[in-house]
C-alpha positions in Angstrom: -0.4 -8.8 17.5 -0.8 -7.9 21.1 -0.9 -4.0 21.0 -1.3 -3.7 25.2 1.6 -6.7 25.6 4.2 -4.9 23.3 3.2 -1.1 24.5 4.3 -2.8 27.7 7.3 -3.8 26.3 8.0 -0.2 24.5 8.2 0.8 28.0 10.4 -2.0 29.7 12.8 -2.7 27.4 15.4 -1.3 25.8 16.1 -1.5 21.7 18.8 -2.4 19.3 16.9 -0.3 16.8 13.4 1.7 16.9 11.9 2.3 13.4 9.3 4.7 13.2 6.8 4.7 10.6 5.0 1.2 9.8 4.7 1.5 6.2 6.5 -0.5 3.7 9.9 0.5 4.6 9.5 0.9 8.0 7.4 -2.6 8.8 10.4 -4.3 6.0 12.9 -2.8 7.9 11.6 -4.3 11.0 11.3 -7.6 9.8 14.8 -7.2 8.4 16.5 -6.5 11.8 14.2 -9.4 13.6 15.7 -12.0 11.7 19.0 -10.8 11.8 18.5 -11.3 16.0 18.9 -7.3 16.8 16.3 -6.4 19.8 13.4 -4.1 17.7 10.4 -2.1 18.0 8.2 -0.7 15.5 6.1 2.5 15.7 3.8 4.5 14.0 1.7 7.3 14.3 -0.8 5.7 12.9 -2.1 2.2 12.0 0.0 0.3 9.7 0.2 2.0 5.7 -2.7 4.2 6.7 -0.2 7.2 4.5 1.7 6.7 1.4 2.1 2.8 1.4 -2.1 1.9 1.3 -2.5 4.2 -1.7 0.1 3.2 -4.4 -1.4 2.2 -8.2 -0.9 -1.8 -6.1 1.4 -2.5 -9.2 4.8 -4.2 -8.4 7.1 -3.2 -11.5 10.7 -2.3 -12.5 8.8 1.0 -14.3 8.0 1.5 -18.1 8.4 4.9 -17.7 11.3 4.9 -16.1 12.7 2.8 -19.0 11.3 5.0 -21.9 13.6 7.6 -20.1 16.3 5.9 -19.5 17.1 5.7 -23.0 16.3 8.2 -24.5 18.7 10.5 -21.9 21.2 7.4 -21.8 20.3 7.0 -17.8 22.2 4.4 -16.3 20.4 5.2 -12.9 17.1 5.1 -14.1 18.0 1.5 -16.1 19.2 0.5 -13.0 16.1 1.5 -11.2 14.4 -0.8 -13.9 16.8 -3.7 -13.4 16.2 -3.7 -9.4 12.7 -3.0 -9.8 12.3 -6.1 -11.9 14.3 -8.3 -9.4 12.7 -7.8 -7.0 9.3 -8.0 -8.1 9.3 -11.6 -8.2 10.4 -11.7 -4.7 7.6 -9.7 -3.7 5.3 -12.4 -5.5 7.4 -15.3 -3.8 6.8 -14.1 0.1 3.4 -13.5 -0.3 1.6 -15.2 -3.0 -1.7 -14.6 -1.3 -1.2 -11.2 -1.6 0.5 -10.8 -5.0 0.1 -12.3 -8.4 1.3 -11.3 -12.1 -1.0 -8.9 -13.9 -1.4 -8.8 -17.6 -1.4 -5.1 -19.1 -2.6 -4.3 -22.5 -1.4 -0.9 -23.9 -3.4 0.3 -27.1 -1.3 2.0 -29.9 -2.8 3.3 -33.3 -0.1 3.4 -35.6 2.3 0.8 -37.1 4.8 2.3 -35.9 3.5 3.2 -32.0 3.4 -0.5 -31.6 6.3 -1.1 -33.2 8.1 1.3 -30.9 5.9 0.1 -27.9 7.4 -4.2 -28.7 10.8 -2.8 -28.9 10.7 -1.1 -25.4 8.8 -4.0 -23.7 10.9 -6.2 -25.4 13.6 -5.1 -24.1 11.6 -4.5 -20.7 11.4 -8.8 -20.5 14.6 -9.0 -21.4 16.1 -7.3 -18.3 13.4 -8.8 -16.2 15.4 -12.3 -17.1 14.1 -15.6 -16.7 11.1 -15.5 -14.3 7.6 -16.7 -14.1 5.8 -13.7 -15.8 4.8 -14.8 -18.9 6.6 -13.1 -21.8 4.9 -10.2 -24.1 3.5 -9.7 -27.4 2.0 -7.5 -30.2 -1.3 -8.4 -30.5 -3.6 -7.0 -33.5 -6.9 -5.1 -32.5 -9.4 -8.4 -33.1 -7.3 -10.2 -30.4 -7.0 -7.5 -28.5 -10.8 -7.1 -28.3 -10.9 -10.2 -27.2 -8.4 -10.2 -24.0 -10.4 -6.3 -23.3 -13.8 -5.8 -25.0 -14.5 -2.1 -23.7 -10.9 -0.7 -25.8 -11.8 1.6 -28.2 -12.3 -0.2 -32.1 -9.9 3.8 -33.2 -6.6 1.8 -31.8 -4.2 0.0 -34.8 -3.6 -2.7 -32.2 -2.2 -3.4 -28.6 1.1 -4.5 -27.3 0.4 -7.1 -23.9 3.2 -7.4 -21.5 3.2 -8.2 -17.9 3.7 -6.8 -14.3 2.4 -7.5 -10.6 -0.2 -6.4 -8.7 -0.5 -6.7 -5.4 -2.7 -5.7 -1.8 -0.4 -3.2 -0.6 -2.2 -1.9 2.5 -2.2 -5.9 3.3 1.1 -7.0 2.1 2.3 -4.0 4.7 0.3 -5.4 7.5 1.6 -9.3 6.9 5.3 -7.0 7.2 4.7 -5.9 10.5 3.4 -9.1 11.6 6.1 -11.3 10.6 8.1 -8.5 12.4 5.8 -9.0 15.4 5.9 -12.8 15.0 9.9 -12.6 14.7 10.4 -10.6 18.0 10.2 -7.1 17.2 7.8 -5.0 19.6 4.7 -3.5 17.1 3.0 -0.5 18.1 0.6 1.3 15.9 -0.6 4.8 17.0 1.7 5.9 18.6 3.7 9.3 17.6 6.6 10.4 18.3 6.4 14.0 20.1 10.3 14.4 21.1 13.9 13.1 21.7 16.0 13.5 24.6 19.5 13.8 24.2 23.0 13.3 25.5 26.0 15.7 24.1 23.6 16.2 21.0 23.2 12.4 20.0 19.6 11.1 20.4 19.1 8.4 23.8 15.5 8.2 24.0 12.3 9.0 21.5 9.2 10.7 23.6 6.5 8.7 22.4 2.6 9.1 23.0 -0.4 6.9 22.9 -2.6 8.1 20.2 -5.3 6.2 22.1 -4.9 7.1 25.4 -2.6 10.4 25.3 -0.6 8.4 27.5 3.3 9.2 27.1 6.5 6.8 26.7 9.9 7.0 27.1 11.7 4.7 24.2 14.7 3.5 24.6 17.1 2.5 21.8 20.8 2.3 20.3 19.9 3.2 17.1 16.5 5.2 15.4 15.6 4.6 12.1 13.2 7.3 10.2 11.2 5.6 7.7 7.9 8.0 7.8 8.2 8.1 3.7 6.6 12.2 2.5 7.2 12.7 6.6 10.7 12.6 7.0 11.5 15.8 7.0 9.6 16.4 10.0 11.6 13.9 11.9 14.7 14.4 10.5 14.4 18.3 11.9 13.2 17.2 15.3 16.1 15.2 15.8 18.5 18.5 14.2 17.1 21.8 13.6 20.2 22.5 11.7 19.6 19.9 8.7 18.0 20.8 5.3 15.1 19.4 4.2 15.0 16.9 1.6 11.7 15.6 1.0 9.7 17.1 -2.0 6.3 15.5 -1.6 4.5 14.9 -5.0 0.4 13.6 -4.4 -0.9 11.2 -7.0 -4.9 10.2 -6.8 -6.9 7.6 -8.5 -10.4 7.4 -9.2 -12.6 4.3 -8.5 -15.0 2.9 -11.3 -17.4 -0.6 -11.9 -15.0 -3.7 -13.2 -17.8 -3.4 -16.0 -15.5 0.4 -17.5 -13.1 -2.8 -18.6 -15.1 -6.2 -18.8 -11.6 -7.5 -18.1 -8.8 -8.4 -16.2 -6.1 -7.6 -18.3 -5.1 -3.6 -16.6 -4.1 -1.2 -19.5 -1.5 1.1 -19.6 -2.0 4.7 -21.2 1.7 5.7 -22.3 0.6 9.2 -23.3 -0.8 12.1 -21.1 -1.0 15.7 -21.4 1.9 16.5 -18.8 4.1 14.1 -20.0 3.1 10.9 -17.3 1.7 7.3 -17.2 -1.4 6.2 -16.8 -3.2 2.8 -15.7 -6.7 1.8 -15.5 -6.1 -1.6 -13.2 -8.7 -4.4 -12.3 -8.8 -4.7 -8.4 -11.4 -6.9 -7.0 -14.9 -6.0 -8.2 -13.5 -2.2 -9.3 -11.2 -0.3 -11.9 -8.1 2.1 -10.5 -7.7 4.9 -12.5 -4.4 6.5 -11.8 -2.5 8.3 -11.4 -1.5 12.4 -11.2 1.7 13.9 -9.8 1.9 17.5 -8.4 3.8 18.9 -5.8 2.1 18.6 -2.7 3.2 21.4 0.0 0.4 20.6 3.0 1.4 18.1 4.7 -0.6 17.7 7.8 -3.9 17.5 5.2 -4.9 14.0 3.8 -4.7 14.0 0.0 -7.6 14.0 -1.4 -9.1 13.7 -4.7 -10.8 17.0 -6.1 -12.9 17.9 -9.3 -9.7 18.5 -11.3 -8.0 15.7 -11.0 -11.6 13.9 -11.5 -11.8 15.5 -15.1 -8.2 15.1 -16.2 -8.4 11.2 -15.0 -11.4 10.8 -16.7 -10.2 12.7 -19.6 -6.7 10.6 -20.2 -9.0 7.3 -20.3 -11.5 8.2 -22.5 -9.2 8.1 -26.1 -9.1 4.5 -24.9 -12.5 3.0 -24.3 -15.4 2.5 -26.6 -17.4 3.9 -23.6 -16.0 6.8 -21.9 -16.6 7.0 -18.1 -18.2 9.6 -16.5 -18.2 11.4 -13.1 -21.6 9.5 -11.9 -19.8 6.0 -12.5 -17.3 7.1 -9.8 -18.0 5.2 -6.6 -14.6 6.4 -4.6 -11.4 7.7 -4.6 -7.8 7.9 -3.4 -4.7 10.5 -3.0 -1.6 9.4 -1.6 1.8 11.4 -1.3 5.1 10.3 -2.9 8.5 10.7 -0.9 10.4 12.0 -3.4 13.9 12.6 -2.5 15.0 16.7 -3.4 17.5 17.2 -6.3 17.8 19.2 -9.6 15.4 17.4 -11.9 13.1 20.3 -13.0 9.7 18.8 -11.8 8.0 16.0 -9.9 7.3 13.8 -13.2 11.2 13.4 -13.8 12.7 12.9 -10.0 14.2 9.5 -9.1 12.2 7.5 -7.1 15.0 5.8 -6.0 16.2 5.8 -1.9 18.6 7.1 -0.1 20.3 5.9 3.4 20.9 8.9 5.8 23.2 9.5 8.5 23.0 12.4 10.6 26.4 12.1 12.2 25.1 14.9 14.9 22.3 13.9 16.5 22.4 10.3 15.6 19.5 9.5 13.6 18.9 7.2 10.6 17.0 8.5 7.6 15.4 6.2 5.0 15.0 8.7 2.3 12.8 8.1 -1.1 12.1 4.9 -2.9 8.9 2.7 -4.2 6.8 0.1 -3.3 8.4 -2.5 -5.4 11.4 -2.0 -4.0 11.0 -1.9 -0.3 13.0 -5.3 0.6 16.2 -3.6 -1.0 15.4 -0.5 0.7 15.0 -1.9 4.1 18.4 -4.3 3.7 20.4 -1.3 2.7 18.9 0.6 5.9 19.3 -2.8 8.3 22.6 -2.9 6.9 23.7 0.7 8.1 22.4 -0.1 11.3 24.5 -3.5 11.4 27.9 -1.1 11.0 26.4 1.3 13.7 26.0 -1.6 16.2 29.3 -3.4 15.0 26.8 -6.6 14.8 27.4 -7.9 11.5 24.5 -10.1 10.5 23.4 -10.5 6.6 20.1 -10.2 5.7 17.6 -13.0 5.2 14.7 -11.3 3.5 15.2 -12.3 0.1 13.2 -16.2 0.6 11.4 -15.4 3.7 8.0 -16.2 3.8 5.2 -13.6 4.9 2.1 -13.7 7.2 -0.2 -16.2 5.6 2.7 -16.9 2.4 4.1 -20.5 2.7 2.3 -23.5 1.5 -0.5 -21.1 0.2 -2.5 -22.4 -2.7 -5.7 -20.6 -4.0 -7.8 -23.6 -4.6 -7.6 -24.8 -0.7 -11.1 -22.4 -1.1 -12.7 -25.4 -1.9 -11.5 -27.1 1.1 -12.6 -24.3 3.5 -16.1 -24.4 1.6 -16.3 -28.2 2.4 -15.4 -28.0 5.8 -16.7 -25.3 7.3 -19.8 -25.2 4.6 -19.2 -20.6 3.5 -20.0 -19.8 0.7 -18.0 -19.8 -2.1 -17.2 -16.2 -2.4 -16.7 -15.8 1.3 -14.1 -19.0 0.9 -11.9 -17.5 -1.6 -12.2 -14.2 -0.3 -10.7 -15.0 2.7 -7.8 -17.2 0.9 -7.1 -14.4 -0.9 -6.9 -11.7 1.9 -5.7 -14.0 4.7 -3.7 -17.4 2.7 -3.0 -20.1 4.8 -4.4 -18.5 8.2 -8.0 -18.6 6.0 -8.7 -21.5 8.3 -8.2 -19.6 11.2 -11.1 -16.7 10.6 -13.4 -20.2 9.6 -13.2 -21.6 12.2 -13.7 -18.6 14.2 -16.7 -17.8 12.4 -18.2 -21.5 12.9 -17.2 -20.9 17.1 -18.7 -17.9 17.6 -22.6 -17.7 17.2 -23.8 -15.0 14.6 -19.9 -14.5 13.6 -20.7 -16.7 10.1 -22.9 -13.7 8.7 -22.0 -11.7 5.7 -22.3 -7.7 6.8 -24.3 -7.2 3.1 -24.9 -9.9 1.0 -23.5 -8.2 -2.2 -20.4 -8.5 -0.6 -17.9 -11.5 0.8 -16.8 -9.9 4.0 -18.2 -11.8 7.3 -18.7 -10.4 10.6 -16.0 -13.0 12.2 -13.0 -10.8 10.0 -14.0 -7.8 12.3 -13.1 -9.6 15.0 -10.3 -11.7 14.0 -8.6 -7.9 12.8 -9.2 -6.7 16.1 -7.7 -9.9 17.7 -4.9 -10.8 15.3 -3.9 -8.0 13.2 -4.4 -4.8 15.8 -7.2 -2.8 14.0 -8.6 -0.6 17.0 -10.2 2.4 15.0 -13.6 1.9 12.2 -10.6 2.6 9.1 -8.5 -0.2 10.3 -10.6 -1.9 9.4 -12.7 -1.1 6.4 -9.8 1.0 4.4 -6.7 -1.2 5.2 -8.1 -4.7 6.7 -10.5 -4.6 4.0 -10.3 -2.3 1.1 -14.1 -0.9 1.3 -13.4 2.3 1.3 -11.0 2.7 -1.6 -13.6 1.0 -3.9 -16.9 2.7 -2.2 -17.3 5.7 -0.1 -21.1 5.2 -0.3 -21.0 1.4 0.9 -18.6 1.9 3.3 -20.1 5.0 5.4 -23.3 2.2 5.1 -21.6 -0.3 6.6 -19.9 1.5 9.0 -22.3 1.1 12.4 -22.3 -2.9 11.7 -18.3 -3.0 12.2 -18.4 -0.4 15.2 -20.8 -2.9 16.8 -18.7 -5.5 16.8 -15.1 -3.6 17.4 -16.9 -2.5 20.4 -17.8 -5.5 22.1 -14.2 -6.4 21.1 -12.6 -3.1 22.6 -14.6 -2.6 25.3 -16.1 0.9 23.2 -19.3 2.9 25.1 -21.9 3.7 23.7 -21.1 7.1 23.3 -17.7 6.2 21.9 -18.9 4.0 19.3 -21.5 6.3 18.4 -18.7 9.2 18.1 -16.8 7.0 16.2 -19.2 6.1 13.4 -20.8 9.3 13.2 -17.2 11.1 12.6 -16.3 8.4 10.4 -19.5 8.6 8.3 -18.8 12.5 8.4 -15.5 12.4 6.9 -16.9 9.6 4.1 -19.7 12.3 3.0 -16.6 15.4 3.0 -14.5 12.9 0.3 -17.7 12.9 -1.9 -18.3 16.3 -1.6 -14.5 17.2 -2.4 -14.5 15.7 -5.7 -17.7 17.1 -6.3 -19.2 13.6 -6.6 -23.4 13.0 -5.8 -24.2 12.8 -2.6 -26.6 10.7 -1.1 -28.1 10.9 2.6 -29.6 7.9 2.1 -26.8 5.5 3.1 -25.9 7.0 6.4 -27.3 4.3 8.3 -28.3 4.7 11.6 -26.0 4.6 14.3 
């Protein structure tokens, strides 16, 4: 992806559809539209998936909680959502197998009756999923459960095993945007819509400001599609100030603990919490993510951060399920995201459906894709582009169901051994490259071989190569430190202090590629380290000033 080339396309071309917001739904819609042959632009005021879509629980699922509510309340809408989610679960994994895979999940129970209840529910979950490649669940006695997850509490009666999907959300969204780019979309990150130009009330163009240079561009398109998630109302009101708000934002946070917290590849589902939610403890790389919370969130101008009371809530929630309770001092990072719940008459955010809606404002002509969740992003995108097709009067069917994303086609994880043999890179690096870049891992390995010093790791304890930073700038449109450390890699999510420590090295590599001045490089490094320090302080965690490496 070449940002400068695509930015010029925004200036010079006219598009069938301009999609605003490059998270899961926006990037998915851009790929869908491009594959139908439409002229497409995809823009975002930040990086790809820099908000909600990079801050999920990393699960691809039908929704165990939705199934329970559907049965208790005979709610067909929730049951339909579970069915859609389970159907899409296999598609999400099939289309990017390097970024998504099945995940075994254990639910510890504390009585025979509770075990029977959960077994019946999760058996129904499997039945709705039908015949797919996921293993079927089972009810395990205590000894069997402890073999699979040795850190579970000995107070449990037994555990119910089932399977859902796990994925790398930020890189999945990036793969969607990258695939859209290769299908002909003009993709530009850090491009914010600041206004619309109308004729007879209807939008004819958008004023877009480059957030890196301050330059302004008028983007011409027949249709504008709003895919900005929890921020959708701001764009809707910019297009038409008379309409009602539709989004009720909800904040969810996760804490990050060492992998030894579970010492297992099996995740844990905690089915009962004090406020009626479910919470997961999920192995992700060399860490365990615990979350999530669910609370109304008012200030969309502020990034959602981990706060001390949320830390306490999640620690208290997970404590009864583990033999050794994790402590505040073990927390290495955390992250918060905002769910785009559609306003309804239901009482609180925990009971709001996360289904989606494609809204057309007849006065301004703006289309908005509202609500939804990661698992069903493809169906959401398809529904939105079906509506675009109607408005353009150019009917073409979606083809995304069987379309491999960048890195996914003919992917075999075991090819890491060929990388190791051919390029002489360490085994952990080769495995990391395969899981991160899929069938394009060899491009990174070649770059490491061709350019002096790029085959070095940034730090011995991690598999990250210097070549990856250069590749991410050249091929994946990374333009800030956070693009690399928070999203192309997921280091910011898993270890704040290590991220701060590695920031200067990453900045040096990016500066050489992007022609940053020494002053700008130092400024970017310092501001990012300060941001990470603020995250640690706001969460009420201990802060080591020594990790702030010299700039």
